[in-house]
C-alpha positions in Angstrom: -2.4 -21.3 -64.8 -2.2 -17.5 -64.9 -3.4 -17.4 -61.2 -0.7 -19.9 -60.2 2.1 -17.7 -61.8 0.8 -14.6 -59.9 0.4 -16.4 -56.6 4.0 -17.9 -56.6 5.9 -14.5 -56.4 3.5 -13.4 -53.6 4.1 -16.5 -51.7 7.9 -16.1 -52.0 7.7 -12.5 -50.8 5.6 -13.6 -47.8 8.2 -16.3 -46.9 11.1 -13.8 -47.2 9.3 -11.3 -44.9 8.5 -14.1 -42.4 12.1 -15.3 -42.4 13.6 -11.9 -42.0 11.2 -11.0 -39.2 10.6 -7.7 -37.7 12.2 -6.5 -34.5 10.1 -7.2 -31.4 10.3 -7.9 -27.7 10.5 -11.6 -26.9 8.9 -12.4 -23.6 6.6 -9.4 -23.3 3.9 -8.7 -22.1 4.7 -10.4 -18.8 3.7 -10.2 -15.2 6.5 -10.5 -12.6 6.2 -10.6 -8.8 8.6 -8.7 -6.5 8.6 -8.9 -2.7 8.4 -5.4 -1.1 11.7 -6.2 0.7 13.6 -6.2 -2.7 16.7 -4.1 -2.4 17.7 -1.4 -4.9 19.5 -3.0 -7.9 17.3 -6.1 -7.8 16.6 -7.6 -11.2 13.0 -6.9 -12.1 13.0 -8.7 -15.5 15.2 -9.8 -18.4 13.8 -10.0 -21.9 15.0 -10.1 -25.4 15.0 -7.6 -28.3 14.7 -10.0 -31.2 15.5 -9.6 -34.9 17.1 -6.2 -34.6 19.8 -5.7 -37.3 20.5 -2.1 -36.3 23.9 -1.5 -34.6 22.2 1.2 -32.4 18.9 -0.1 -31.1 17.1 1.8 -28.3 14.9 0.5 -25.5 13.3 2.8 -23.0 10.7 2.7 -20.2 8.3 5.3 -21.7 5.9 5.4 -18.8 5.5 3.9 -15.3 2.0 3.8 -13.9 1.4 4.9 -11.2 4.2 7.4 -11.7 7.4 6.3 -10.0 11.2 6.6 -10.2 11.7 3.1 -8.7 12.9 1.5 -12.0 16.3 2.1 -13.7 16.6 2.8 -17.4 16.6 -0.3 -19.5 20.1 -1.8 -19.9 20.8 -3.2 -23.4 23.5 -5.8 -24.2 24.3 -7.6 -27.4 23.7 -11.4 -27.2 25.1 -12.1 -30.6 23.4 -11.9 -34.0 20.3 -9.8 -34.3 19.2 -10.3 -30.7 19.9 -8.1 -27.6 19.3 -8.8 -23.9 17.4 -6.1 -22.1 17.5 -5.8 -18.3 15.2 -3.8 -16.0 16.3 -3.3 -12.3 15.2 -1.4 -9.3 16.7 2.1 -8.8 18.5 3.3 -5.7 15.4 5.2 -4.7 13.1 2.1 -4.7 11.2 1.5 -1.5 8.4 -0.9 -2.5 5.3 -1.0 -0.2 2.5 -3.4 -1.2 0.0 -1.6 1.0 0.6 1.7 -0.9 1.0 0.3 -4.5 0.7 -3.4 -5.3 1.1 -3.2 -9.1 3.2 -1.0 -11.4 2.8 -1.1 -15.2 5.9 -0.4 -17.2 5.4 0.6 -20.8 8.5 -0.3 -22.8 9.3 1.2 -26.2 11.9 -0.2 -28.6 13.3 1.3 -31.7 15.3 -0.6 -34.3 16.3 0.6 -37.8 13.6 3.3 -37.6 10.8 1.0 -36.6 9.2 1.5 -33.2 7.4 -1.2 -31.2 6.0 -1.5 -27.7 5.7 -4.0 -24.8 4.6 -4.1 -21.2 5.8 -5.4 -17.9 3.3 -5.7 -15.0 5.1 -5.7 -11.7 3.1 -7.1 -8.8 4.5 -6.1 -5.3 3.9 -8.7 -2.6 3.9 -8.1 1.2 6.7 -10.2 2.6 7.6 -8.2 5.6 6.5 -9.7 8.9 4.0 -7.9 11.1 5.4 -5.9 14.0 5.8 -8.0 17.2 5.5 -6.9 20.8 8.6 -7.3 22.9 8.5 -10.4 25.1 7.7 -8.5 28.3 4.3 -7.6 26.8 3.7 -10.7 24.7 1.2 -12.4 27.0 -2.2 -13.1 25.4 -4.0 -12.0 28.6 -1.9 -8.9 29.1 0.2 -7.6 32.0 -0.8 -6.2 35.4 0.4 -2.7 36.0 0.3 -1.1 39.5 -0.7 2.6 39.4 -0.7 5.1 42.3 -4.0 6.6 43.1 -2.7 10.2 42.9 -1.4 9.7 39.3 -3.0 12.3 37.0 -5.4 10.9 34.4 -3.3 11.9 31.3 -0.1 10.3 32.6 1.5 7.5 30.7 1.1 4.2 32.6 2.8 1.6 30.4 5.1 1.9 27.3 4.8 -0.8 24.6 7.9 -1.3 22.5 7.4 -2.9 19.1 10.0 -4.9 17.2 9.4 -4.1 13.6 11.2 -4.5 10.3 12.9 -1.5 8.9 10.7 1.0 6.9 7.4 -0.5 8.1 5.1 1.9 9.9 3.6 0.5 13.1 0.0 1.0 14.1 -0.5 -0.2 17.7 -3.9 -1.6 18.5 -4.4 -2.0 22.2 -7.7 -3.5 23.4 
């Protein structure tokens, strides 16, 4: 009987702590996919700061790995009650290139009423930019015939290939 009396207050305290909850990030950790053609300002991810009773919570991107300034500071907005919506977007300097970096890890730190907590967002960058294409004049599978004078010096250009390519994509011609 004595054990039951001692267990009851402990159980009530446990239920009160569970009901009040601690502040945390809802929806983290998460992996999101962004095409490399994403423009500055593109939404990377929305998530929730839950159970924060503070009127002045803070959410920051504490580190980005590999180091980059492609992500804006976390934007925080009240969504009513103890929850806040957090939004991460691409900065104006963002130029994603999946061939250079295909994954970023964002370490997110939150602070509510003096309690700190962490979360992570893994951003996978996908290659969605089409490969460079030869202009139609040179698009034949068998190639083109070019007439060259016999007295042309050996180092002279004979034919110029013009590539159509998407903006910001380096072209590496490969002539056989």
